[in-house]
C-alpha positions in Angstrom: 24.3 -135.2 -93.5 24.9 -133.0 -90.3 23.2 -134.5 -87.1 20.6 -132.8 -85.1 21.9 -130.7 -82.4 21.0 -132.7 -79.5 19.7 -130.2 -76.2 21.3 -131.6 -73.4 19.8 -129.1 -71.2 16.6 -130.6 -68.9 14.1 -129.1 -66.7 14.3 -130.3 -63.5 11.3 -130.3 -61.3 11.6 -129.3 -57.6 8.9 -130.4 -55.8 7.6 -127.8 -52.9 6.8 -129.4 -49.8 5.8 -128.0 -46.3 9.3 -129.4 -45.8 10.8 -127.8 -48.2 9.7 -124.5 -47.8 11.4 -122.0 -46.4 10.3 -122.1 -42.2 7.6 -119.7 -41.4 8.2 -117.6 -44.5 4.4 -116.8 -45.3 3.3 -117.0 -41.2 6.0 -114.7 -40.7 5.6 -112.2 -43.8 1.3 -112.2 -41.7 2.5 -111.7 -38.4 4.9 -108.6 -39.3 2.0 -107.3 -41.0 -0.5 -108.1 -38.5 2.2 -106.0 -35.8 2.6 -103.4 -38.1 -1.2 -102.9 -38.1 -1.5 -103.4 -33.9 1.2 -101.3 -33.5 -1.3 -98.4 -35.5 -3.2 -96.5 -33.5 -6.5 -97.5 -35.3 -5.4 -101.1 -35.5 -5.0 -100.7 -31.4 -8.6 -99.3 -31.7 -9.8 -102.2 -33.5 -8.4 -104.8 -31.4 -9.7 -102.8 -28.3 -13.6 -103.3 -27.8 -13.6 -100.6 -25.6 -12.1 -98.1 -27.6 -13.9 -99.1 -30.9 -17.1 -98.8 -29.0 -16.0 -95.4 -27.8 -15.1 -94.0 -31.0 -18.4 -95.1 -32.6 -20.0 -93.2 -29.8 -18.4 -90.4 -30.2 -19.0 -90.1 -34.2 -22.7 -90.7 -33.6 -22.5 -87.9 -31.0 -20.9 -85.9 -33.8 -23.1 -86.5 -36.8 -26.0 -85.3 -34.4 -24.3 -82.4 -33.6 -23.6 -81.5 -37.0 -27.4 -82.3 -37.9 -28.5 -79.8 -35.0 -26.4 -77.3 -36.2 -27.8 -77.6 -39.7 -31.3 -77.6 -38.3 -30.1 -74.4 -36.4 -28.9 -72.6 -39.3 -32.0 -73.0 -41.2 -34.0 -71.7 -38.5 -31.9 -68.7 -38.6 -32.2 -68.2 -42.2 -36.3 -68.6 -41.6 -36.0 -66.4 -38.9 -34.3 -63.4 -41.3 -36.4 -64.3 -44.2 -39.6 -63.6 -42.0 -38.0 -60.2 -40.2 -37.5 -58.9 -43.6 -40.7 -60.0 -45.1 -41.8 -58.5 -41.9 -40.3 -55.1 -42.8 -41.4 -54.7 -46.1 -45.0 -55.1 -44.8 -44.3 -52.5 -42.1 -42.9 -50.0 -45.1 -45.9 -51.3 -47.4 -48.5 -50.4 -44.6 -47.3 -46.9 -43.8 -47.1 -46.4 -47.5 -50.6 -47.2 -48.3 -51.6 -45.4 -45.3 -49.9 -41.9 -46.2 -51.1 -42.6 -49.9 -54.9 -42.7 -49.3 -55.1 -40.0 -46.6 -53.5 -37.6 -49.3 -55.8 -38.8 -52.1 -58.5 -37.8 -49.4 -57.2 -34.2 -48.6 -56.8 -33.9 -52.4 -60.5 -35.3 -52.9 -61.4 -32.3 -50.5 -62.4 -34.1 -47.3 -65.5 -32.7 -44.9 -64.2 -30.9 -42.2 -64.9 -33.1 -39.7 -62.3 -35.1 -41.0 -59.5 -32.8 -39.7 -61.1 -33.1 -36.4 -60.9 -37.1 -36.4 -57.3 -37.4 -38.0 -56.4 -39.6 -34.7 -58.8 -42.8 -35.9 -56.8 -43.5 -39.0 -53.6 -42.6 -37.6 -54.3 -45.2 -34.6 -55.1 -47.3 -36.4 -51.9 -47.1 -38.6 -50.3 -46.9 -35.1 -51.8 -50.1 -33.9 -51.2 -52.0 -37.0 -47.3 -50.8 -36.8 -47.0 -51.7 -33.3 -48.6 -55.2 -34.4 -45.9 -55.7 -37.0 -42.9 -54.4 -34.8 -43.8 -57.2 -32.3 -43.7 -59.4 -35.0 -40.2 -58.4 -35.8 -39.0 -58.1 -32.8 -40.0 -62.1 -32.2 -38.6 -63.2 -35.1 -35.1 -61.1 -34.2 -35.2 -62.8 -30.9 -36.0 -66.4 -32.5 -33.0 -65.6 -34.3 -30.5 -64.7 -32.1 -31.6 -67.4 -29.5 -30.7 -69.9 -32.5 -27.6 -68.2 -33.2 -26.2 -68.9 -29.2 -27.5 -72.3 -29.3 -26.1 -73.0 -32.9 -22.5 -71.3 -31.0 -22.8 -73.6 -28.1 -23.5 -76.6 -30.7 -20.2 -75.7 -32.5 -18.3 -75.4 -29.0 -19.5 -78.6 -28.4 -18.8 -80.3 -31.5 -15.1 -78.4 -31.4 -14.6 -80.5 -28.1 -15.7 -83.5 -29.5 -13.5 -83.6 -32.4 -10.4 -82.7 -30.3 -11.1 -85.9 -27.8 -11.9 -88.3 -31.3 -8.9 -86.8 -32.9 -6.5 -87.7 -29.4 -8.5 -91.3 -29.6 -7.2 -91.5 -33.4 -3.8 -90.6 -32.5 -3.2 -92.5 -29.4 -4.9 -95.5 -30.0 -4.9 -98.0 -26.8 -3.1 -95.9 -25.2 -6.1 -93.3 -24.3 -8.3 -93.0 -21.4 -11.5 -94.2 -21.7 -12.2 -91.8 -18.7 -12.2 -89.2 -20.5 -14.9 -86.5 -21.4 -15.1 -84.2 -23.5 -14.8 -80.9 -22.5 -18.4 -79.2 -23.5 -19.1 -78.0 -20.1 -16.4 -75.9 -19.8 -17.1 -74.7 -23.5 -20.8 -73.8 -22.6 -19.6 -71.7 -19.4 -17.0 -69.7 -21.7 -19.5 -69.1 -24.0 -22.2 -68.1 -21.1 -19.1 -66.1 -19.9 -18.4 -63.6 -23.1 -21.9 -63.7 -23.7 -22.9 -62.2 -19.9 -19.8 -60.0 -19.7 -20.9 -56.7 -17.9 -18.9 -54.1 -20.9 -20.6 -55.9 -23.7 -24.0 -56.3 -22.4 -26.0 -52.9 -23.3 -24.4 -53.2 -26.6 -25.9 -56.3 -27.4 -29.1 -55.5 -26.0 -29.3 -52.1 -28.1 -27.5 -54.7 -31.4 -30.6 -56.8 -30.9 -33.3 -54.1 -30.8 -31.9 -51.9 -33.6 -34.4 -53.1 -36.3 -37.4 -53.2 -33.9 -36.1 -49.5 -32.8 -36.1 -47.9 -36.0 -39.5 -49.2 -37.0 -40.7 -47.9 -33.8 -39.2 -44.3 -35.1 -40.5 -44.7 -38.4 -44.0 -44.9 -36.7 -43.6 -42.3 -34.5 -42.7 -40.3 -37.5 -45.3 -41.0 -39.7 -48.0 -40.6 -37.0 -48.3 -36.7 -37.3 -48.5 -36.5 -40.7 -52.0 -37.9 -40.9 -53.1 -34.3 -39.2 -51.1 -32.5 -41.4 -52.2 -34.2 -44.5 -56.3 -34.0 -43.4 -55.7 -30.5 -41.9 -53.5 -29.0 -44.6 
């Protein structure tokens, strides 16, 4: 009868102790990782209290500028919508007044109505001037918000450049450096106040009111023409 084959292989247990382990293996690995993260700009910022505080402050300011820009955009949308509704009311007023005058002339108004044609025309002119003034106020509010939005975006761009530079340089970033917001605002003011573009900008911002006043002036003699025809 065949004897069972003996397995000569055996397991040797090697105890792993502090003496048997590789000297400083885990510590060296952690040290390399910490060194790698420390040499990274973001790691340097995290290790430096001043740079980290400056980054947080600039990020908070950037968020505030973005919120103000969104609020200004909403204000511009509201001003544009209000100006549109006022222009529609202006045209509806003149259409209604001319329709009433035409209906009165067709019905055979008294001859004295021809001599008093200035009364409805004056009323229509007063309402037209009030609506045109309201439109101009909303247009001015729109352009004021647009100017402020342009400045806020300029400040946000200057601040974003500083934040990007801080993230790239890390601890070597100069803490005394500040965003050039004043220079950006001065450039915006110089562009807005350019002498060559000043009259053109003034005309461009008043073109809606000028059109409304032109319509009101053209509709003024139609009252007499309709009543006295």
